[in-house]
TORDREN-125095 format. One record per residue (C-alpha): residue number from 0; residue in one letter; x, y, z. Coordinates in steps of 0.5 Angstrom, whole numbers, plus 500, padded with zeros to 3 digits. Example, Ala and Ser with C-alpha at 12.3 -4.5 7.8 and 13.67 -1.06 7.14 Angstrom:
2
  resi  resn   c1   c2   c3
     0     A  525  491  516
     1     S  527  498  514
***
This chain:
453
  resi  resn   c1   c2   c3
     0     M  783  311  244
     1     F  791  310  244
     2     L  793  315  249
     3     F  788  312  254
     4     L  792  306  254
     5     L  798  309  255
     6     P  801  310  263
     7     F  799  317  263
     8     P  799  319  271
     9     F  792  322  273
    10     S  795  327  277
    11     L  798  331  270
    12     L  790  332  268
    13     V  789  337  274
    14     S  796  340  273
    15     P  798  346  269
    16     L  802  341  265
    17     F  796  338  261
    18     R  795  345  258
    19     F  802  344  255
    20     F  800  337  252
    21     V  793  340  249
    22     S  797  346  246
    23     V  802  341  242
    24     W  797  335  241
    25     P  796  337  234
    26     F  803  336  232
    27     L  804  330  236
    28     R  798  326  232
    29     R  802  326  226
    30     I  807  322  229
    31     S  807  315  229
    32     P  803  311  235
    33     P  810  307  236
    34     L  815  313  237
    35     L  809  317  241
    36     F  809  312  246
    37     L  816  312  247
    38     L  817  319  247
    39     L  811  320  252
    40     N  814  315  256
    41     G  820  319  257
    42     I  818  326  258
    43     V  812  324  263
    44     P  816  321  268
    45     I  820  327  269
    46     L  814  332  269
    47     S  810  328  273
    48     S  815  330  279
    49     P  815  338  278
    50     S  819  342  283
    51     S  813  344  286
    52     A  811  337  289
    53     A  818  337  292
    54     I  818  344  295
    55     S  811  342  298
    56     K  814  336  301
    57     L  820  340  304
    58     N  815  345  307
    59     S  811  339  310
    60     S  817  336  313
    61     A  819  343  316
    62     F  813  344  319
    63     S  813  337  322
    64     S  820  338  325
    65     V  817  345  328
    66     L  812  341  332
    67     D  817  335  334
    68     N  821  341  338
    69     G  819  343  345
    70     V  821  347  351
    71     I  825  343  357
    72     G  823  344  363
    73     D  822  351  366
    74     P  825  357  363
    75     Q  830  361  367
    76     V  829  369  369
    77     D  835  373  371
    78     C  833  380  374
    79     M  838  384  373
    80     E  839  391  374
    81     D  837  394  368
    82     R  834  389  364
    83     V  831  382  365
    84     R  833  375  361
    85     L  830  369  360
    86     T  834  363  358
    87     F  831  356  356
    88     R  833  350  353
    89     T  829  346  347
    90     Q  829  339  345
    91     R  831  341  338
    92     P  835  347  335
    93     F  830  353  336
    94     T  829  356  329
    95     G  823  360  331
    96     R  821  367  334
    97     I  821  370  341
    98     F  816  376  342
    99     V  813  380  348
   100     K  805  379  348
   101     G  801  384  344
   102     M  808  387  342
   103     V  809  383  335
   104     E  809  389  331
   105     D  814  392  335
   106     D  821  390  332
   107     K  825  392  338
   108     C  820  387  342
   109     V  821  380  337
   110     N  827  376  336
   111     N  828  371  330
   112     Y  832  365  331
   113     Q  832  362  324
   114     Q  839  362  322
   115     K  842  361  329
   116     G  839  354  331
   117     Q  841  353  338
   118     T  839  349  344
   119     K  840  353  349
   120     V  836  361  348
   121     D  837  367  351
   122     F  832  373  351
   123     E  833  380  354
   124     L  829  386  355
   125     T  831  393  358
   126     N  826  394  364
   127     G  821  399  362
   128     Q  821  397  354
   129     C  816  393  350
   130     N  810  395  355
   131     M  813  392  361
   132     R  808  393  367
   133     R  811  396  373
   134     S  807  397  380
   135     R  810  399  387
   136     K  809  394  392
   137     L  807  396  400
   138     G  807  390  404
   139     P  809  387  411
   140     E  813  382  407
   141     Q  815  385  401
   142     R  817  392  399
   143     G  819  395  392
   144     V  818  395  385
   145     E  816  389  381
   146     Q  817  389  374
   147     S  813  384  369
   148     V  812  382  362
   149     T  809  376  358
   150     I  813  373  353
   151     I  811  368  347
   152     I  816  362  345
   153     S  813  361  338
   154     F  817  355  334
   155     H  814  357  328
   156     D  816  364  324
   157     I  809  366  322
   158     F  803  362  326
   159     I  802  359  333
   160     T  802  352  334
   161     K  800  347  340
   162     V  808  347  342
   163     D  808  354  343
   164     R  809  357  350
   165     A  807  363  354
   166     Y  811  365  361
   167     R  809  371  365
   168     C  816  374  367
   169     T  816  377  374
   170     C  822  381  377
   171     F  821  384  384
   172     Y  827  389  386
   173     M  826  389  394
   174     E  827  396  397
   175     A  833  396  401
   176     D  833  398  409
   177     K  835  404  411
   178     V  839  403  417
   179     V  841  409  421
   180     T  847  409  426
   181     N  850  413  432
   182     R  856  413  436
   183     F  856  414  444
   184     D  862  416  447
   185     V  859  417  454
   186     S  857  410  458
   187     M  849  411  459
   188     M  845  406  463
   189     P  843  401  459
   190     T  836  401  456
   191     T  830  396  454
   192     E  828  397  447
   193     L  820  396  446
   194     V  819  396  439
   195     D  812  395  436
   196     T  811  395  428
   197     A  804  396  425
   198     R  803  392  419
   199     M  802  395  413
   200     P  795  394  410
   201     M  794  389  404
   202     C  790  393  399
   203     T  786  390  392
   204     Y  783  393  386
   205     T  778  390  383
   206     V  771  390  378
   207     R  765  387  380
   208     R  759  386  377
   209     G  752  388  380
   210     S  755  391  387
   211     V  761  392  390
   212     N  761  385  393
   213     G  759  382  387
   214     P  763  377  382
   215     I  769  380  379
   216     V  768  381  372
   217     T  773  378  367
   218     Y  768  379  361
   219     A  763  385  360
   220     T  759  388  354
   221     V  760  396  352
   222     G  755  399  357
   223     E  754  394  362
   224     P  754  398  369
   225     V  760  395  374
   226     F  763  397  380
   227     H  771  398  380
   228     V  772  398  388
   229     W  778  399  392
   230     S  779  396  399
   231     C  784  396  404
   232     D  784  391  410
   233     S  786  396  416
   234     E  783  400  421
   235     M  788  404  423
   236     F  790  407  416
   237     S  786  410  410
   238     M  787  411  404
   239     L  787  415  397
   240     V  786  413  390
   241     H  789  417  385
   242     N  793  417  378
   243     C  789  411  375
   244     F  789  410  367
   245     V  787  405  362
   246     D  790  402  357
   247     D  790  397  351
   248     G  795  392  354
   249     A  799  394  347
   250     G  802  400  350
   251     K  799  405  345
   252     D  793  407  348
   253     R  794  409  355
   254     K  789  415  358
   255     P  788  418  365
   256     L  782  417  369
   257     V  783  419  376
   258     D  788  425  377
   259     E  794  426  382
   260     R  789  429  387
   261     G  784  423  387
   262     C  779  427  382
   263     S  776  424  376
   264     V  779  427  369
   265     D  772  425  366
   266     T  766  424  370
   267     V  762  421  364
   268     I  767  416  363
   269     V  769  415  370
   270     S  765  418  376
   271     E  767  421  382
   272     L  769  416  387
   273     I  766  415  393
   274     Y  769  413  400
   275     N  766  409  405
   276     S  771  410  412
   277     Q  767  404  416
   278     S  769  399  410
   279     N  775  403  408
   280     L  774  402  401
   281     A  772  407  395
   282     Y  768  405  389
   283     S  765  408  383
   284     E  760  406  378
   285     V  762  406  371
   286     N  759  403  365
   287     V  763  399  361
   288     F  768  402  355
   289     K  773  400  351
   290     F  778  402  346
   291     A  776  403  339
   292     D  778  396  335
   293     K  781  393  341
   294     V  778  387  346
   295     T  782  388  352
   296     T  782  393  358
   297     Y  787  394  364
   298     F  786  399  369
   299     Q  791  401  374
   300     C  791  405  380
   301     A  796  408  385
   302     V  794  407  392
   303     S  796  412  398
   304     T  795  410  405
   305     C  796  414  411
   306     M  795  413  419
   307     I  788  415  422
   308     S  790  416  429
   309     E  796  421  427
   310     G  792  426  423
   311     M  796  424  417
   312     C  789  424  413
   313     S  786  430  414
   314     G  785  434  408
   315     K  787  428  404
   316     T  782  423  404
   317     P  777  423  402
   318     P  779  428  396
   319     R  775  434  395
   320     C  773  434  388
   321     G  767  438  384
   322     S  767  445  380
   323     G  770  449  386
   324     A  776  444  387
   325     R  778  444  380
   326     R  778  452  380
   327     R  782  451  387
   328     R  787  447  383
   329     T  787  451  378
   330     I  789  457  382
   331     N  794  452  386
   332     K  798  451  379
   333     R  798  458  378
   334     N  802  459  384
   335     E  806  453  383
   336     N  808  456  377
   337     G  809  463  379
   338     G  814  461  385
   339     A  808  462  390
   340     N  806  457  396
   341     G  801  453  392
   342     T  797  447  396
   343     A  802  441  394
   344     F  799  434  392
   345     P  796  430  397
   346     F  802  425  396
   347     A  809  425  393
   348     A  811  421  387
   349     D  815  417  391
   350     D  812  417  398
   351     P  813  410  402
   352     F  806  408  403
   353     T  804  409  396
   354     M  803  402  392
   355     D  801  400  384
   356     L  795  396  384
   357     A  792  393  377
   358     A  785  390  376
   359     E  784  384  372
   360     K  784  384  364
   361     I  777  385  362
   362     V  775  382  355
   363     V  770  387  353
   364     L  765  385  348
   365     D  763  390  342
   366     L  756  393  340
   367     E  755  388  335
   368     D  756  382  339
   369     S  750  386  343
   370     T  747  387  337
   371     Q  748  379  335
   372     K  745  377  341
   373     E  738  381  340
   374     E  738  378  333
   375     N  738  371  335
   376     Q  733  372  341
   377     R  728  375  335
   378     S  730  369  331
   379     E  728  364  336
   380     R  721  368  337
   381     A  721  367  329
   382     K  722  359  330
   383     G  716  360  335
   384     R  711  363  330
   385     T  713  358  325
   386     A  712  352  330
   387     L  705  356  332
   388     A  703  356  324
   389     A  705  349  323
   390     A  701  347  329
   391     S  694  351  326
   392     R  695  347  319
   393     L  695  341  322
   394     G  689  342  327
   395     L  692  342  333
   396     P  690  345  339
   397     Q  695  351  340
   398     S  697  350  348
   399     P  701  355  352
   400     Q  707  350  350
   401     F  707  353  343
   402     A  707  360  346
   403     L  713  365  344
   404     P  718  366  350
   405     N  716  373  353
   406     D  712  369  358
   407     N  716  367  364
   408     S  711  362  366
   409     V  711  358  360
   410     V  715  352  357
   411     C  718  353  351
   412     L  720  347  347
   413     S  726  347  341
   414     Q  724  347  334
   415     P  727  339  333
   416     F  722  337  339
   417     V  716  341  337
   418     G  717  337  330
   419     V  718  330  333
   420     L  712  331  337
   421     L  707  333  331
   422     S  710  327  327
   423     T  708  323  333
   424     V  701  325  334
   425     A  700  325  326
   426     L  703  318  326
   427     A  698  316  332
   428     V  692  319  328
   429     I  694  315  322
   430     G  694  309  326
   431     M  688  310  329
   432     A  684  311  322
   433     I  687  305  320
   434     A  686  301  326
   435     S  678  303  325
   436     A  678  301  318
   437     L  681  295  320
   438     L  676  294  326
   439     L  670  296  321
   440     R  671  291  316
   441     H  673  285  321
   442     Q  665  287  323
   443     R  662  288  316
   444     R  665  281  314
   445     K  663  278  321
   446     S  656  280  320
   447     K  655  278  313
   448     L  658  271  315
   449     E  652  271  320
   450     R  647  273  314
   451     D  650  267  310
   452     F  649  262  315
***
């Protein structure tokens, strides 16, 4: 009983130090009570503040300092000749890390700043590094190459917190205009130049649900039919879709879908494209697929345009695919390798009328997610059967409202609502029985009083 009167901290009972006292207790109980009291009062205050508590307090304060930091304003992006630089300022010294989205496992794409602790931070990437996306643009106001990458600024060295920020950095390298000059030494009659510049077509690449005009797909399940649609808003130009590929966004898995001539590489995955010259679009109905153990898919294609009136599209679009075309492509490839005159590609790799188009990222749900949905539906049917059984035990009529949710003409009720409804009916029946008993008792008492008088 003496030990319970000592100023013994309760936190020590749940610590490993308690086992130390248990092991030495046979020796301590031989000491006189006054000496034991002084001994414990000298040791316990030291043990009640272990180094682990100090470390925990230090870690807690460090984590709170991370959450107190943040980016000031908008970062600055510098597009240099061979690299991209991101510069930003923070409220406190930055001791976190910066990495490219989806490339955190690649050391070349991650920079740690734990030892630097500066408020002004620079992060540089070489063009084409760390899955930086490159696309060619062809339009009335912009013509060149676009480089884009998503950079994550994380203030913690392990976790993503609420103060972290993600920035999509885009650099556009505009193609220089080619100017040709000619000098005339002989005087000529003044001429009036009449220049008409045809507007370049604006082309898009989308993945749609239901039809070529359906809503754009951002989420889908494996096996779901969707439409890949390429379209250009011009009646003067026709187009050819070629060099399509799909990747997982991390730069590790990249598979070709359509070759340089516009023919499908694997018709089981992507069927041959169908061209509609009147609407100036091409489409292919595809069942949604994904990479194993990956969630997102990215699609990108090259689209080349040609003027219809000049006959530049003859023999180029629509492409001639199929077994015969593949046999001709094999012969042409042999001729090219052997030095003979083979049929060239429809469009050169550096064709000025070729642009790169990318569809929006698609998050693909796995097969087990679809299975889980079916299991949930079966669970709902089981709940409906339980409600029917409960209604039959209470002797209630099995109205169509309790039917299973297979018929679209019936109204389905949730299990909690059915329970409340059954409880209300049961209470009403009991109340009516009690009221009937009281009324009958009152009638009997009244008739008895009348007989007495």
